[in-house]
N, C-alpha and C positions, 0 to 999 in steps of 0.2 A: 182112197178109202182110209179112214182113220184107224190107227192101231190102238191097241189097248193102252199103251203108254201115252199116246196122244189124248185119249179120253180121260185117263187118270190125271194128266196135267191140267186139262181144261176144268175138270171137276174140282181140283185143288184150288184153282184160281177163283172159281165161283164160290166155293166154300169160304175162302179168305174174304171175299167181298161180303158175304152174308154175315160173317163174324164182325167185320168192320162196321157194317150197318147196324147190327145189334148193339155194338158198343156205343155208337153214336146215338142211337135211340135211348139207351139207358142213361147216357150223359144228359140228354135233353130232359128226361123224366126226373132226374135227380132233384129232390127237394119239392117235387110237385105231388099234390094229392088229388087225383082225379076221382070224381064221384061215380057211382054205378051207372048213371045215365051217360056220362062221357065215355066210359069203358064200353058200354053197349053201342054207342055211336062208332067207336073205333072198330069194334068187332064187325059191325054192319059194313063199314068201308072195306075191311079185309074180304068179307064174303062177296061183296059186289065186284070188287076187282078180280077175285078168283073166278067168279062166274064168267066175267067178260073174257078171261083168258082160258076158259075151259078146264080149270083145275077142280079137283075133287072137293066138294063142299065140306064133307065131314072131316077130311084130313086138314083142310085149311082152317076150319073152325078150331080144331085142337091146337094147331100151331099158333093161331092168333091168340087164343086164350092163354097159352103158355107164355108168349111174348109179352102180353099185357100184364100177366102175373109177375114176370121177371122185372118189369119196370115198376110195378107196384112195390116191390121190395127195395127199390132205390130211394124211396121217399122218406126213409127213416133218418 
């Protein structure tokens, strides 16, 4: 059985991976200007993937919109 310390350590590793992937995504987006249709396409991909994995649609939509908006800010 996992201890609270084990769980915290695993969560920390996952969080570090998420941050690294967000950094990578923002780097890829730098200097790019996606139009509204492309952003909608990305959002659809997020929602499809989330549905396949049984994740909450409303929460994933919020996260996806936030991530897309973060990348939008790197195109300046």
